[in-house]
C-alpha positions as CSV (number, residue, x, y, z in Angstrom):
1,M,-9.3,12.1,-14.8
2,A,-6.6,11.7,-17.2
3,R,-4.4,7.7,-16.1
4,L,-3.0,8.8,-12.6
5,F,0.3,6.1,-13.0
6,G,2.6,6.0,-14.8
7,T,5.6,3.4,-15.1
8,D,7.0,4.3,-11.9
9,G,4.2,6.0,-9.8
10,V,2.4,9.0,-9.9
11,R,4.8,12.5,-10.9
12,G,4.2,15.6,-12.2
13,V,5.5,19.5,-10.9
14,A,4.4,19.7,-7.1
15,N,1.5,21.8,-6.1
16,V,-0.1,21.2,-9.7
17,A,-2.2,18.6,-10.9
18,P,-2.1,15.7,-9.8
19,M,0.8,16.2,-7.8
20,T,-0.8,18.5,-5.1
21,A,-1.9,18.1,-1.5
22,E,-5.1,17.3,-2.1
23,M,-4.1,14.2,-4.7
24,A,-2.2,13.2,-2.2
25,L,-4.4,12.9,0.4
26,E,-6.8,10.8,-1.8
27,I,-4.2,8.6,-2.3
28,G,-3.4,7.6,1.6
29,R,-6.5,7.2,1.6
30,A,-6.8,5.0,-1.5
31,V,-3.7,2.9,-0.6
32,A,-5.1,2.3,2.5
33,Y,-8.3,1.2,1.6
34,V,-6.2,-1.7,-0.4
35,C,-4.1,-2.3,2.0
36,K,-6.3,-2.8,4.9
37,R,-8.3,-5.5,3.2
38,H,-4.8,-7.9,3.7
39,P,-5.8,-10.7,7.1
40,H,-3.7,-9.0,9.4
41,R,-3.4,-7.0,12.9
42,R,-3.6,-3.3,13.1
43,H,-2.6,-1.9,9.9
44,Q,0.7,0.7,9.4
45,I,2.3,2.1,6.5
46,L,6.0,3.5,6.0
47,I,6.5,6.7,4.0
48,G,9.9,7.8,3.5
49,K,10.6,10.7,0.8
50,D,14.0,12.0,-0.6
51,T,15.1,15.5,-0.4
52,R,13.0,18.3,-2.4
53,V,11.1,20.4,-0.2
54,S,7.6,19.8,-1.2
55,G,8.3,16.7,-0.1
56,Y,6.9,17.8,3.4
57,M,3.6,18.7,2.3
58,L,2.9,16.1,0.3
59,E,4.5,13.4,3.3
60,T,1.5,15.4,5.9
61,A,-1.1,15.0,3.6
62,L,-0.7,11.3,3.0
63,T,-0.2,11.0,6.3
64,A,-3.1,12.9,6.2
65,G,-5.0,10.4,4.4
66,I,-4.2,7.3,5.7
67,C,-5.0,8.0,9.1
68,S,-8.1,9.4,8.0
69,M,-8.7,5.0,6.9
70,G,-7.9,3.7,10.4
71,V,-4.4,2.8,9.4
72,D,-1.5,4.0,11.2
73,V,1.9,5.7,9.5
74,L,5.7,4.9,10.1
75,L,8.0,7.9,9.4
76,V,11.4,7.5,8.3
77,G,11.8,11.3,6.7
78,P,14.6,11.6,3.9
79,M,15.6,7.5,2.9
80,P,16.3,5.7,-0.2
81,T,14.0,4.7,-2.3
82,P,15.4,1.1,-2.0
83,G,14.9,1.0,2.2
84,V,12.3,2.4,1.6
85,A,11.3,-1.1,-0.4
86,F,13.1,-2.5,2.8
87,I,11.8,-1.3,6.0
88,T,8.4,-2.2,4.6
89,R,9.4,-5.8,4.5
90,S,11.4,-5.8,7.3
91,M,8.9,-4.0,9.6
92,R,5.8,-6.1,8.8
93,A,4.0,-3.1,7.0
94,D,1.3,-3.2,4.8
95,A,2.8,-0.9,1.9
96,G,5.6,1.5,1.8
97,V,5.4,5.1,-0.2
98,V,7.8,6.6,-1.5
99,I,7.6,10.3,-2.0
100,S,10.2,10.4,-4.6
101,A,11.0,12.3,-8.0
102,S,14.0,10.3,-9.0
103,H,16.7,11.7,-11.4
104,N,13.7,14.8,-11.9
105,P,14.6,18.4,-11.1
106,Y,13.7,20.0,-7.1
107,Q,10.6,21.5,-8.6
108,D,8.5,17.8,-9.2
109,N,7.7,14.8,-7.0
110,G,6.0,11.9,-7.6
111,I,5.0,9.1,-5.0
112,K,5.8,5.4,-5.6
113,I,4.4,2.8,-3.7
114,F,5.7,-0.9,-2.8
115,S,4.3,-3.8,-1.6
116,R,3.7,-5.8,2.2
117,D,6.6,-7.8,0.1
118,G,9.0,-5.2,-1.0
119,F,8.0,-5.4,-4.7
120,K,6.7,-2.7,-6.5
121,L,2.9,-1.9,-6.0
122,P,1.5,-4.7,-9.3
123,D,-0.5,-3.2,-11.8
124,A,-4.2,-4.4,-10.5
125,E,-3.6,-2.5,-7.2
126,E,-2.4,0.5,-9.1
127,D,-5.3,0.4,-11.4
128,E,-7.9,-0.1,-8.3
129,I,-6.4,3.2,-6.2
130,E,-7.2,5.3,-9.6
131,Q,-10.7,3.6,-9.8
132,L,-11.3,4.2,-5.8
133,I,-10.0,7.8,-6.4
134,S,-11.4,8.7,-9.9
135,T,-15.5,7.7,-9.2
136,G,-15.1,9.7,-5.7
137,R,-16.1,6.4,-3.8
138,I,-13.1,7.1,-1.3
139,R,-14.5,10.1,-0.1
140,D,-17.5,8.0,1.8
141,I,-15.7,6.0,3.8
142,R,-14.5,7.6,7.1
143,P,-13.9,5.3,10.4
144,T,-14.4,7.8,13.9
145,A,-13.3,7.7,17.4
146,D,-10.4,5.1,18.5
147,E,-11.1,3.7,14.7
148,I,-8.5,6.7,13.7
149,G,-5.4,5.8,12.3
150,K,-2.0,7.2,14.8
151,A,1.8,7.9,12.8
152,R,5.0,7.5,14.0
153,R,8.6,8.5,13.3
154,I,10.8,5.7,13.6
155,D,14.0,7.0,14.3
156,D,16.2,3.8,13.5
157,A,15.6,2.9,10.0
158,A,18.6,4.6,8.8
159,G,21.0,2.2,10.7
160,R,19.0,-1.1,10.0
161,Y,19.4,0.5,6.1
162,I,22.7,0.7,6.2
163,V,23.7,-2.9,7.6
164,F,21.1,-4.2,5.5
165,C,23.4,-2.9,3.0
166,K,26.9,-3.9,4.7
167,D,25.2,-7.1,4.6
168,T,25.7,-7.7,0.6
169,F,28.7,-7.1,0.3
170,P,31.3,-10.4,0.0
171,E,32.3,-11.7,4.0
172,D,35.5,-12.6,2.7
173,L,36.3,-9.2,1.0
174,T,37.3,-5.6,2.5
175,L,37.4,-2.4,0.9
176,E,40.0,-0.8,3.0
177,G,42.5,1.5,1.5
178,M,40.1,1.6,-1.7
179,K,40.1,5.4,-1.9
180,T,36.4,6.2,-2.8
181,V,34.3,9.7,-4.0
182,L,31.0,9.2,-3.9
183,D,28.4,11.9,-5.4
184,C,25.0,12.5,-3.6
185,A,23.3,14.2,-5.5
186,N,22.2,16.0,-2.9
187,G,19.7,13.5,-2.7
188,A,18.1,10.6,-0.1
189,T,21.5,9.4,0.0
190,Y,23.1,12.0,1.8
191,A,23.4,10.4,5.3
192,I,23.9,6.7,4.3
193,A,26.3,6.4,1.8
194,P,29.2,7.8,3.1
195,L,28.2,5.4,6.1
196,V,27.9,2.3,4.6
197,F,31.6,2.4,2.1
198,A,33.3,3.9,5.5
199,E,32.3,1.0,8.0
200,L,33.0,-1.3,5.1
201,G,37.1,0.1,5.3
202,A,37.0,2.7,2.4
203,D,38.5,5.8,2.6
204,V,35.7,8.2,1.0
205,T,35.2,11.8,0.3
206,V,32.0,13.3,-0.2
207,L,30.5,15.4,-3.4
208,H,27.1,17.0,-2.7
209,A,24.7,15.9,0.6
210,S,23.9,19.1,1.6
211,P,20.8,19.3,1.1
212,N,18.6,22.5,0.7
213,G,15.7,20.7,-0.8
214,T,16.5,22.8,-4.0
215,N,19.4,21.5,-5.3
216,I,18.5,17.8,-5.4
217,N,20.1,16.1,-8.5
218,A,21.4,20.3,-9.6
219,R,24.4,19.7,-12.0
220,C,25.4,16.5,-9.9
221,G,24.4,12.9,-9.1
222,S,24.3,10.5,-11.9
223,Q,23.3,12.3,-14.6
224,H,25.9,14.9,-14.4
225,T,28.9,13.5,-13.9
226,E,31.2,16.3,-14.6
227,D,32.0,17.0,-10.9
228,L,32.8,13.6,-9.3
229,R,35.1,12.4,-12.3
230,A,37.4,16.2,-11.5
231,K,37.4,14.8,-7.6
232,V,38.3,11.2,-8.8
233,L,41.0,13.3,-11.2
234,E,42.2,15.2,-8.6
235,L,42.5,12.8,-5.6
236,Q,43.5,9.8,-7.9
237,A,40.9,7.8,-6.6
238,D,40.1,3.9,-7.9
239,V,36.4,5.1,-9.0
240,G,34.0,7.7,-8.8
241,L,30.4,6.7,-7.6
242,A,27.2,8.6,-8.3
243,F,23.7,8.0,-7.0
244,D,20.4,10.0,-8.2
245,G,18.1,12.1,-6.3
246,D,16.3,8.4,-4.7
247,G,19.3,6.1,-4.7
248,D,18.3,3.8,-7.1
249,R,20.3,4.7,-9.4
250,L,24.0,4.1,-10.3
251,I,26.4,5.6,-12.7
252,A,30.4,4.6,-11.6
253,V,33.4,6.8,-13.1
254,D,36.9,5.0,-13.3
255,E,39.8,6.2,-12.2
256,R,40.7,7.4,-15.3
257,G,37.6,9.7,-14.8
258,E,36.0,7.8,-17.7
259,E,32.2,7.9,-17.0
260,I,31.1,4.1,-16.3
261,T,27.5,3.3,-17.7
262,G,24.6,0.7,-16.1
263,D,25.6,-1.5,-19.3
264,H,29.4,-2.1,-18.2
265,V,28.0,-2.4,-14.5
266,M,25.9,-5.0,-15.6
267,A,28.1,-7.0,-18.0
268,L,31.1,-6.9,-15.9
269,C,28.7,-7.8,-12.6
270,A,27.2,-10.9,-15.2
271,K,31.1,-11.6,-15.3
272,M,31.7,-11.7,-11.4
273,Y,28.2,-14.1,-11.6
274,K,29.1,-16.5,-13.6
275,D,32.7,-16.5,-13.1
276,Q,31.5,-17.6,-9.2
277,G,28.2,-19.4,-10.4
278,L,26.3,-17.1,-9.0
279,L,24.3,-16.1,-12.5
280,R,21.2,-17.9,-11.8
281,N,20.1,-20.0,-15.5
282,N,23.5,-18.4,-16.8
283,L,20.8,-15.2,-18.0
284,V,20.9,-11.1,-17.6
285,V,17.6,-8.9,-18.6
286,A,18.4,-5.7,-19.8
287,T,15.6,-3.3,-21.8
288,V,15.2,-2.3,-25.5
289,M,17.2,1.2,-24.5
290,S,20.6,-1.1,-24.0
291,N,23.8,-0.4,-26.0
292,F,24.3,-3.2,-28.8
293,G,27.7,-3.4,-27.4
294,F,25.9,-4.8,-24.7
295,T,24.3,-7.5,-26.1
296,V,27.5,-7.8,-27.5
297,G,29.9,-8.5,-24.8
298,I,27.4,-10.8,-23.4
299,R,26.8,-13.2,-26.1
300,Q,31.2,-13.4,-26.2
301,L,31.7,-13.8,-22.4
302,G,28.4,-17.2,-22.8
303,I,25.7,-15.9,-21.3
304,E,22.3,-14.8,-22.6
305,Q,20.1,-11.6,-22.4
306,G,16.6,-11.3,-21.4
307,T,15.1,-8.1,-23.5
308,S,12.6,-6.3,-22.0
309,K,10.9,-3.1,-22.7
310,V,11.7,0.0,-20.4
311,G,10.8,0.0,-17.2
312,D,12.4,-1.4,-13.9
313,R,9.1,-2.8,-13.5
314,Y,9.5,-4.7,-16.8
315,V,12.9,-5.4,-16.1
316,L,11.8,-7.3,-12.7
317,E,8.8,-9.2,-14.7
318,M,11.0,-10.5,-17.2
319,M,13.5,-11.6,-14.6
320,Q,11.1,-12.7,-12.1
321,E,9.0,-15.2,-14.9
322,R,12.4,-16.5,-16.5
323,D,13.8,-16.9,-13.0
324,A,17.5,-14.3,-13.4
325,V,19.1,-12.5,-10.4
326,L,20.8,-9.9,-12.3
327,G,19.1,-7.1,-14.5
328,G,18.5,-3.5,-15.1
329,E,18.9,0.0,-17.5
330,A,21.4,1.8,-19.1
331,S,20.3,4.9,-17.0
332,G,22.7,2.7,-13.8
333,H,19.1,1.5,-12.5
334,V,20.0,-2.1,-11.6
335,I,18.6,-5.8,-9.6
336,F,20.5,-7.9,-8.1
337,L,17.4,-9.6,-7.2
338,D,19.4,-12.4,-5.2
339,H,19.6,-9.0,-2.5
340,H,16.6,-7.0,-3.0
341,T,13.7,-7.0,-4.5
342,T,14.1,-3.1,-6.5
343,G,17.0,-0.8,-8.4
344,D,19.8,-0.1,-5.4
345,G,22.6,2.7,-5.9
346,I,24.7,1.5,-2.7
347,I,23.7,-2.2,-3.6
348,T,25.0,-1.3,-7.4
349,G,27.7,0.7,-5.7
350,L,29.1,-2.1,-3.9
351,Q,28.7,-4.9,-6.1
352,T,31.0,-2.6,-8.6
353,V,33.9,-2.3,-6.1
354,A,33.7,-6.0,-4.7
355,A,34.6,-7.1,-8.6
356,M,37.7,-4.3,-8.2
357,R,38.6,-5.9,-5.2
358,R,37.7,-9.5,-6.7
359,Y,39.8,-9.5,-9.6
360,G,42.3,-7.3,-8.7
361,K,41.5,-4.4,-11.6
362,P,41.3,-1.1,-11.9
363,L,37.2,-0.5,-13.1
364,S,39.3,0.6,-16.5
365,E,40.0,-3.4,-17.4
366,L,37.0,-4.4,-15.4
367,A,34.6,-2.4,-18.3
368,K,36.7,-3.5,-21.5
369,V,34.3,-6.7,-20.6
370,M,32.0,-4.2,-23.4
371,T,33.0,-1.6,-25.9
372,M,30.2,0.8,-26.7
373,T,28.7,1.0,-30.2
374,P,28.5,5.1,-31.2
375,Q,24.9,6.3,-29.8
376,K,22.8,9.4,-29.7
377,T,19.6,10.0,-27.5
378,I,17.6,13.2,-27.7
379,N,15.4,14.4,-25.2
380,V,12.5,16.2,-27.5
381,D,10.1,18.3,-24.8
382,V,6.0,17.6,-26.6
383,K,2.7,19.0,-26.1
384,T,1.2,15.6,-27.1
385,Q,1.7,11.8,-27.3
386,P,0.1,10.3,-30.2
387,P,1.2,7.0,-31.4
388,I,4.3,7.1,-32.8
389,D,3.6,4.3,-35.5
390,Q,0.9,7.2,-36.8
391,I,3.1,10.1,-37.6
392,G,3.5,9.7,-41.0
393,A,6.8,12.0,-41.5
394,L,8.6,10.4,-38.5
395,Q,7.8,7.0,-39.9
396,Q,9.0,7.8,-43.1
397,A,11.6,9.5,-41.6
398,I,12.2,6.1,-39.8
399,K,12.4,3.6,-42.6
400,T,14.8,6.4,-44.4
401,A,17.6,6.0,-41.7
402,E,17.5,2.2,-41.0
403,A,17.8,1.5,-44.4
404,E,21.2,3.9,-44.3
405,L,22.3,1.8,-40.8
406,G,21.2,-1.6,-42.4
407,D,22.3,-4.4,-39.9
408,R,25.3,-1.5,-38.5
409,G,22.5,0.2,-35.7
410,R,19.1,0.3,-35.3
411,V,16.3,3.2,-34.4
412,L,14.0,3.7,-31.6
413,I,11.7,6.3,-30.6
414,R,9.7,6.0,-27.5
415,Y,8.0,8.5,-25.4
416,S,9.5,9.2,-21.5
417,G,7.1,7.1,-19.0
418,T,7.6,10.0,-16.7
419,Q,8.0,13.6,-18.8
420,S,6.0,15.1,-21.1
421,M,8.9,13.7,-23.5
422,C,10.2,11.4,-26.7
423,R,13.0,10.1,-26.7
424,V,14.8,9.7,-30.1
425,M,17.9,7.1,-29.9
426,V,19.7,6.2,-32.7
427,E,23.1,4.0,-32.6
428,G,25.0,3.2,-35.8
429,P,28.6,2.5,-36.7
430,T,30.5,6.0,-36.7
431,E,29.4,8.8,-34.4
432,E,29.1,10.9,-37.4
433,M,25.8,8.8,-39.2
434,T,24.4,8.0,-35.4
435,S,24.3,12.4,-34.9
436,R,23.4,13.1,-37.9
437,L,20.5,10.6,-38.2
438,A,19.2,11.3,-35.0
439,A,19.4,15.0,-35.3
440,G,17.3,14.6,-38.1
441,L,14.4,12.1,-36.5
442,A,14.4,14.6,-33.6
443,D,13.7,17.8,-35.5
444,I,10.9,15.7,-37.2
445,V,9.8,15.3,-33.8
446,K,9.7,19.0,-32.5
447,T,7.7,19.7,-35.6
448,S,4.9,17.6,-35.7
449,I,4.6,17.3,-32.1
450,G,6.8,19.1,-29.8
């Protein structure tokens, strides 16, 4: 069996291996088996999902698998991924399972798992789950009679999570009078984010909060901010906040309708944390995909930067190793470890508007804490994923590009951890050079493995 877990759980096209009902049932059984080892009263696993139509199928299969192993299921329905992490820990469940493919289109879906403490499941336990499934051992373990698990719905989960999010906003600040536009991506934040911001006093306008099972992330949300930018300008709003389908990412739009990246958000929040004495070890953790301008901006603030591999689990790993409270990715997946165990788009949005209130400045001014270096990223669909360093023509092209850039930029080529895609990224001193070099490298990737 091919590797089941990627950098962010299991993911693929719904109803096509590995994202089938049969596989979901086996994952449910294996997760339940692993969780039953924990010394505990009657065991229970929490399941949440985003708004994809395939979520019903996978939720039912997971529930059946978990119950068949003698573990109870707590169903919370549509809930942001970080909300599932919080409720799992709050209800002292043995694990939390999220059915979501995050920012991917609706036809995809995925399964990711949180441990009982609200952190992503450790690699060792993911490996054990894979072994149980691939060897078929899990199929021979079958409790019977009154040892079979039960399922029930948790009706107040959304309310619990709303209170949790609101409690992360500084008590000495208010959002009264702040004109805010939220793009919920027709995803898991649609019923929660508007209430959080409205209850803190903001004047809220909501976009893309009518999910129908197939419109999640469809030309909306954190990857498509065109509607949000237009609405901010139309309403002369103070800020626009765009979430992705499962609510763990945030991309902001300033009052001029300009997009503010996750790098900008991390930089301005790092400044706020440092000014308040909250930036533990004077450190912020980013990934190799963060813009070079972020590194320059952080250095000018006198803040140290740690750089991890791409993926929120690697960001978190470095944050824990180096005792940092702030870290994240340019994509808008930001972790505030003093507030939550995982990236949370709503909390990231709240910290962003808190900075606006704290400094009494518009977002466009705060974002000047860093200046973007011209960057071009081209995603190339690939059929295979051989090691990058073994593609001769590409290696030669990289050397040529790096020689032209010198110390004025960099080249980074890597495979996506969640899709059959190769990401070609170039940073350089000018838009022309950056785009030209990226296009040339992408063409070689297409001809070699596309």
